[in-house]
N, C-alpha and C positions, 0 to 999 in steps of 0.2 A: 297626796304627799306635798304637792307644791301649792302654795297660796299665791294670791295675786301679787304680793310684794316680791316674791321670788321669780315671777314671770319675767321681770326685766332682765335678769341674768340668764334666763333659760334660752337655749338655742335649739334649733331644729337640726336633725341629723339625717343626711342622705346616706343610705346604707347600700354599698355596692359589693360587699364581700363579707366573709366571716370576720375578718379583722375590723372592718367598719362597724359591724353589728356589735362586736365586743367593746370597741371604743365608745360607741353610743351608749351602751348599757353602763359602762363605767362612769361616763360623764353624767348621765341621768341619776345614777346612784349617788354620786358626789354632790350633785345639785340638790338632792333631797337630804343631804347631810347624814347619809347612812354608811356604815362600814360594810365590808363584804360579809362579815359575820352577822350583822343585823339584817341585811337583805336575805341571806341564806335562812335565817331563823323565820322570817316572815313568809318565805316561800316554802318552808318545810323541807329544805334540802341542806346538804353539807356545804360548808364554806369552800371546799375544794372544787365543787361544781360551779360556784359563782366565779372562782378564779379561772377555771377552764373556759367558761362562757365569755368572760371579759377578754380572754386571750384569743378568742376566736377558735377555740379547740373543742367545740361541741359538735360532733359529727352530724347530728340530725339538723341542727340549726344551720350549719354550714351548707348542707345539701339544699335546704330550703332557700337560702339566700342565692345560692348558685343557680337553682332552678328558675327563680324569678329573673336573674341576670340573663340566663340563656334565652328566656322568652322576651327579653328586651325591656325589663322593668327594674326600677330601683325601688327599694323600700325607704320610707321616710318616717322617722320618729318625730311626732309633733306633740307638744304639750297639750294636755286635755283642755285647758282653758283657752287655747288659741283658737281664733277664727281661721278657717282654712278655705282658701280659694285657689283653684288650680286652673291655670291657663295653659293650653297646649302651645308648645313652642312651634313657630312656623317651620315647615319642612325645609331642610337645607340650611337651617340656622346654625348648625354646628353643635347644638345642644346634645349631650349624651347622658 
């Protein structure tokens, strides 16, 4: 969906809850210049499902995000063309 020219404006999303997951989905969809209807069509689902997902109201996805949070993890949405390097924060640094 995203080409190298669009990577400049693309941001990473730290997902800490259902609302964050929905906001990340909406931002990524908009960055790809897709409407909710177009995304729904490509996914083979109804537009109302996309609306619910973007609002953080998909129970299965909400449970998944909460399960990771309970286990002490954040989910991160990263553009595919990005190079990813992860450095562990020093213990006691206040990072959450």
